[in-house]
N, C-alpha and C positions, 0 to 999 in steps of 0.2 A: 689573248695577246702574247702570253708566256710561249704556248706551242710555236707561233710562228717566229720568234725569237730564237727560241731552240732549234728549229729547223735550219735557220741561217747560220748561227753561229755556234751551234754544238754546245759542249760542255763550257765554251768560253761565253755563254749566255749573260752571266753576271756583269764580264767585261763590258758588254754592250750596254746594259741597263747604267753601267757606272759612266761609260763615255756620255750615253744619252742625259744623264742626271748633270754633268758637266757643261753639256752644250745648253742645256735649258737652266742651268743656274746662272751664266752671266746675264741673259736677259730677264732674268728674274728680278734682278735687282734694277735694271733700267726700267721693267714695268714698275717694281715698288715706287722708285723715285717719281715717274710720272705720274702715278697715280695720285700722288700728295700734291704734284705740281698743277694737275688740270683733272680734277675728279667731277668728271661729267661723262654721260652715255656715249657711246660710240668712241670708246676711249683711244683706240690707234688710230681711227681716222681723225680724231682732233688733233691728238700727238703730232701725226704727220703735218696737218694743215699749220698747227702752230709754228712748226719749225720752218716749212716752207712756203706758206701762203698759198699753195696750189690746191683749188677746189677740185679739179680733175684727179690730182695724185691722192687727193684726202678720200676722195670718192672711190677710186681703185682699191685703196687700202682697205676702206670700209667693207666693199664688196667681197673682197678676199677674205676678209674675216667671217663675214655671213656665209661665204662658201665653205669654209671651214667647220664652222658650225654644223652645217647641213652635211656635209661628208663625214665628218666624224660621229654625229647622230646615227648617220646610215651604216658606218662600220659598227657599230654597238648593237645596232638593230640586228645586223647579221652575227654578231656575237650571241646576241640573245637567242636565236633560233638554235645555235650550237647546243646552249644548255636546255632551252625548251623541249627540244625533240626528246630529250631523255625522261622528261615529264609527260608530255602530250604528245598524242598520235594523230598529229595533224599535218598537214601539207605546210612548206615552208612558209608560203607566199601569205598564207592566212594568218600564221604567226606574226609577220611582219606588219601586216595590215591592222590587225589588232593591237599591236604593241605601239606602233607609231601613232595609231589614231588616241590611244588611251592618254599618251604622253602629250599631245598636242591639246587634249581637253584639259589636262591638269595644268599645264602651262599657261592655259588661257585662264583658269579659275582664279589665278591671284598670286603675287609674288609671295606673301607671307605664308599662304598654304603651301607652296610648293617649296619654299626653305625649310617648311617644319619637315614634309616629308623626306627631303633631301638629307637633312640632320640626322633623321632616324635611320634611314637606311645606309647612312656614311657608318653609324655606330654598329649595325649589323654586320656591315661589310667587313669592317676593320677586325672585328671578333671571329668572323670565320676565317679571315686571311691569317690571324693569330693562331687558331686552332691548325689551319694546314701546317703551317710553318713548325709549330711545336711537333707535331707527329710525322712531319719530314725530317727534321732535324734527329729524332728519336730514331728513326729508321736508316739513318745516314749508314751507305756503305761504301768505302772509298773504290772498290773494285768497279762500281758503276762509272767512276769517273775515269782511271786510268786505262780501263777496258776500251773506250770509246777511241775508234780511229782518229778523232780530229784532234786527240791530247798528244799525237804522236810528231810533235814540232811544230813551229809556227811559220808555216808556207805561207805563199801568196795568198792562196785561195782561202786560208783560213781567215787572213785579215779582211780579205774581201768580204767574206762571210760575217765577221764581227761587226764591219761598217755597214752593210746591209741590215744586221740585227740593231745596230745602232738608231739607224733611221725607224726600224719597227717600233723599239723600245720607247723610242722619243714618244711616240703617240700615248704612251701610259703617263708621261710627264705633262703632256699638253694638257691645259685646261685652267691653270693658275691664272692665266691672263684674261679667263673669261669673267673674273671677277671685277676687273675693270670697266665693264659695260653694264654694270649695277651700280656704279658708283654713288649714283643719285638717290639709291634706297638703302645706304648704308649710314649709320650714325658715326658721329666723329670720323669721318671718310679719312682724313689726312692722316690719322695715326693708326687706325684701325686696317684699313685696306692694305697697305705695304705690308705690315705685321703678317695679315693674314696671307699675301703672297709668299712670303719667304716659308713660313711654318708649314704651308701645304706644299711646297717643293721639298723640303727636309723630309717630312713625314712619307711623302711619297717615294723618297730615296730610299729610306730606311726599309721600309716595307716590301718595295718591289726588288731591291738587290738584294735582301736577305733571302726572300723567297726563292729567287733564280738560283742563289747559292746553295740552299738545301736542297732543293729539287734535284739538282743535278747529281747529287750525291746520293739521293735516296730512291730514284726512279731511271730506269734505263732513257736515254735520250731520244731513243727510236720510237718508244712509247709515246713520249710527250709529244715529239715533232708530228706524229699523226693522229693527234686528239683533236676534236674540236670543241672539247671541254675539257682542258689540261688541268685546271684546279680540283675539278671532281675527280679527276682520275688519280691525280697525286693524294688525294684523301682515300678513295677505295683501295689503292695499291698499298697503302702505307698502313692502313688499318685493318683491312679485310670486310670494313662495313660498307653497308649501301650509302651510295655518293648522294641520295638525294638531299638531304638537308643542306651539301655544298651547292648543289644544283641551284637549290633556291636562293642561297646566298649569291649565288654567281649572277642569278637572273636580277635579284635586286640590285646588286653593283652595275650591273648594264643599264637598269633602270635609271638610276643616280644619274650615272654620268651622261645618258641620253637626254634624260630632263634638263640638266645644265645647259647642253648644247643647245635646244630648242630656245630656251629664255634668254641664252647669251644672242644668238643670231638674231631674233625677233626685235630685242633691245636695240641692237646696233642698227637694224633697218629703221626702226622708229626714231632714232637720234639721227639717223642722215637725213630722214624725211623732215623733221622738225627744223634742221638747218638748211631745208630747201634743196639739198644734194639728191633726192629722189621725190618722186609723186607725193604731196603733202597727205594723199590718202592712206599713206601708211602710218603716218603720225598720228591718227585717230586714237583717243583712248577710250574704251568703254566706261561708262559711268558707274555700271553697277560691280564690275571687276577689277576697274583701275589698272586694266593690262590693254596693251595695243593686239586688240583682236583680229584684225587684218594682216599685219605683220606677222602674227604667230601662225595664223592658217596659211599663208604663203610659205614660210618656213616648214610648216608641217608637209605640205604637198610637196615641195623639194625634196625633203629627207625621203618620202615615202617612195619616188620616183628612183632616187640614187639606189636605196636599199634592195628595191628589186631589180635592178639593172647591173649593178657591179657586185663583184665577190669581195669578200673581205679583207685578203690582203691588199688587193689592189686600193681600195679604199682607204686601208690604213697608210699606205704609202702616198697616196695622194693626200691625204689629210697632212701627215707629217713634213711634206715639201710644202705647201702653201703657207704653213705655221712659221716654218724656216723661213721663206720669203718675208712674212710679215715682222717676225722678230728682226730680219736685217733692217727693214725700213724703220722700225722702232729705236733699234739702237742708234742707228744715223740721227734720226730726228732728236733723241735725247742729246749726242753730242754737240747738234747745231744749237740746241736750247743752253746747254751748260755754258757754252762759248757766250752767249747773248746774257745770261743771269746764272751766273756760277753759283751763288748761295742765297735763295729766297728764305725770307725770314719764315719759322713756324714748321718746316718740315725737315726731315732727315735727307741729306746729301751724301751719295756714295761716292767714292773714289772714280775720278774720271777715266781710268784704265778700264773699269767695267764695261761701260758700254762698246769701249772699244774692241775688247775680248768678245764681246757677244755679236758686235759686227764681224769680226775676222771668223769667228767659227761657224756662226749661221750662215754666212755668206758663202764661206768657204765648202760647207757641207752640201748647200745647195748646188754649186759648182760641179763639185765631186758627183752628185746623183746625175746632173744634167750630162756630163761627160759619158758617165756609164751608159745612160740612154742613147747618146750620139753613137758612142763606141760599139 
């Protein structure tokens, strides 16, 4: 996603990542509080139902969350191709089919097994990004910043590029909300899950903003903007070494994110079906794997279709826009719930202005993007 953000915002890409973090941050606190108030699967849909009592609105939000998971996973599948083609001489569609199929089987295998795989990959991913950040910082050259045309004044076009980059950068932060959809599989959920949401957002902000900042000083922006595997390019450009190790890390990072999306979307379908909002067949749990196999298979098929049909940038923008719609609804739901029950016992309650800030920023950004589409 770094390459696409730089394409839009140029040397102001770190500003896009900063704005995206603020945009996500307000809503993160709303998710943290709601996950403690209502610790059940299909979180967003249940939050809306608890606030407004409308099954139709709840089902709509739940299906939007599922669509986010499917589109986001399809986005990552296209990102996988960008890195995998540097290692394998295979047609992109074969790589996508193999990638999505393998993820679907892993998600169906079991939540514990999937969680261990995701945790192991996360360690490798963070380590790889840390290596790239260090080498980029050592190779930083101010000339790469000052020589860029986009550094010559903050014009209206630059701000449009920054805001466009913010929508793309937002995709990097979207994901913390997925945790609420496996709430029933978390121990001591009212304490652990809110803390995990906040830590995830802070860690993502530090990593991505630092990466964007050092990269624009280390590599000419026109090179990053034209790359399908920007992290690997940065590593090769700043070290002179083969990018293969970082390409492998990039592939693992994509695997990690895509796996989480498939698990999340299938659990939302399961939660909606269990509550009678979708056909009961999707609530079936396999006795051997203890996972919703039918829901997982449906999500995997949807991801495959989207990944083969739409390009990466279009998928990322669609994902971010739908996530912002969901965030708007969730913030509004918390405002209503807090008025009804301001201080429930046993959970951390955050200031009342936070969901209002989340509502205004998320809703405002949705309106801005729709205005651009209409205009």
